[in-house]
N, C-alpha and C positions, 0 to 999 in steps of 0.2 A: 307815329304815323298816321296808319294807317285807319285809326278810330276816329284821329281828325278829320279827318277827308269825308268821314261818314255823317259828321256833327256839321260841317258847314255844307253837304248834301242838303242834308235835314232843310237846313233855315232854310236854303236857298226854297230850296223843292216842297215844300213843305203839305199833308196833305189835309186834302179836304174832306169832309166831312160829308160822306155822297149821301145823304139828307138834306141838310141846307147848305153844304158849302162853305161853310162854315173852314176858315186856319187857324183860328185861336189857337188849338186844342191839339195842332198837330193831327186827329186820329181822323178812322175810314168814318167812327161814327161819335158824336158830341155827348154830350153830359148833357147836356141840353135834349136835341131828339133822341139818346138815351131813356130820359125821366118822363117819353109823354108814353113808354110802352106799359100797358099794366098788366101784370097779371091775373089768370083765373082761379078760382077757390082750389087749397088745398084740398084737391080728391080724386078719386076713380069721377072720371069723362062718363066713363060705357066701358061696358062688357062688351067685344066682338070674340066669337065661339067658347064663351065664357072666361076669357081672360080679361084683366082689366087694363085701359087702356085710358094711361095722363096725360094735360093738354096743358103747356104751360100758358100761350094768350091765343088769343079772336084772333086769325088770319088777315087782318085791314092795315092800314094806315101803314109804320116805319116796318112794321115788322113782316110785313106782307109787301116790301120792296126790299127790308134785307133779302129776301130768301129769293129773291126773282134776280135778286144783286149775284147772289154768290152760284145757284141754277143755273140763271142765261146768260150769262156777265162778264163771267172772267173774275168778278170780285172776291177771291179764295179768299180778303184778310178777312171780309166779312162773318166766316164761319167762327173767327175768335169771337163776333159776342154772338152769334146765333146757341153756340156753346154754354157762354159764359150767363146767358138769361137763361136755357134751357138749368142748369146746373143752381142756381140763383130761386127753380122752384124748387128743382128735383128737392133740397136740400130741407127743407118746406117741409115734405112726405116721410109719413110713419115709414118706409117702402124701401127708403134712401141708406137706411143700418144697415141694412143688406147688403151681401157680395154676389155681383153682379160681371157677366159678363156680355160688351156694346157687343151688339149687332145691327149692322144699322146697315139700312135697307139697301139690295143690291140693283144695279143699272148693266142692261143685256152690255156681254163685252163688247159692240158694235157701235153704239151709243153712247159709251166710255171713251172710250173712242176716239172718238168722233170731239167731243166734252174736253180730251183732254183730263181731267180726274170726272172725281165720283163726288160729290158735292158735301154726301153722308158719313161720303168716310175723313175726309173734312175736319165733319165736326165734331165726328165720334172720336178723332184721335185730341181733338180740345178739348173735349170731354171728356176724355183721360185723362189728361193728363192733371185737374178738377178734382176729380171722383175717385183718380186712381182704379177704374175701374177696366182693367186689362178691353183689349177687342179681338174681336174673329171676325174675320173673312172667309174663312176656308170653308163654314158647313153647311151654310144655304148659295146660291149660284141664279141668277135669273137668266131662261135657255131661251125662255121665248121673246122677237122682237115687238112686245107691245105698241098697239097706238097710242097717243096722246090721254090721258086719262079727262082730261079740264071740259071736253064738250062731248062726248058722252053720255048715255039714259042713265041712271042706276044699274038698268040691264046690262046693260052690252056693254058698261065697264066690268060686272063682274064677269062676263064670256071672254071678256078680253086678258082678263085676268090666269082663265081656268088653265092651269097645269103651266104656270109659267115660270114656276121655282124649281130646283133638286136639293138636293139634304147630302152632303155624303158624311152619312148616321159616325162612317168611322172618327171624326174628328172632331168628335162628341165628347165629353168624361161629366157627362154629371155636372155639368154646370146652372146656371138661375142667366136664365136668357132676358139681357133686355134691349129688344129691338125697336131704334130710335129710325125719327124720318121728320119729315119737313112740313108738311101737310095731310090733314085728317078732311075727307069729303068725307065719301058713301062708307071707306071704309073697305072696300074692296081689296085694294090690294094686302095689308094687313092679313083682311080674311085667309087668302090665296098661302099665304106668309105662316099662319099659321099652323092650314091643314095640312099645308103639306110637312114638319116642324113633325105634327100630330100620329100623321100617318110614318113615321121614324120614333115613335114611342118617344117624343120628343113631348113635353109636357109643362113643363116650370118658363111659364115667360111671361114677361109681362113686357109691353110697350108705351111705349113716352116720347109724344110728336110736339116738336114745337106749336105747332097750332093747328087751330080748327076753324073750320069754316062759317061751324056752327055751333053755340054753346051749344044749343036743345038737340044734340044728334041724342 
């Protein structure tokens, strides 16, 4: 009876595509909008602190709106699609045959409490289901309430992120870490995370972001 009721609700309140508004596919992202997204070449985008960084897509159009919807507009269901795009890219890389633990970029606790969730934690959970990798969120923490990075210069971004993280080394068991984030711009956040991990002699790190603002970074 409960299943019938839920099916009836689905018929009455069909999900709209967040991007085009269509209810034809009863999904937050319809196949037509998903097909508009293109992957970057399956290779290292750049190195930050000598650590390889991969990016699945360019930060534009549908993927830009997807990230904004999940991050700022409580569209939590979009985490499933973000993780799927990331995994579809990831499984084409040579490093995908290695075993990692996923480390989503942490939010400052006050900001996470205000938002009620860490968007990258949601993506990590979905990526974990697809990849089989475990998630580790008790290793590195953000202890500084940093300013939003988007309106800062490169120099100001780096200064903003100084001493923003702390590591709980006791929670590390020699795993390969896969840091995941949504957008790579100057790389200051990732750089500071890597430096903080390195200072605790944690060096086996790979970085994977959903998107980057400039393919020629």
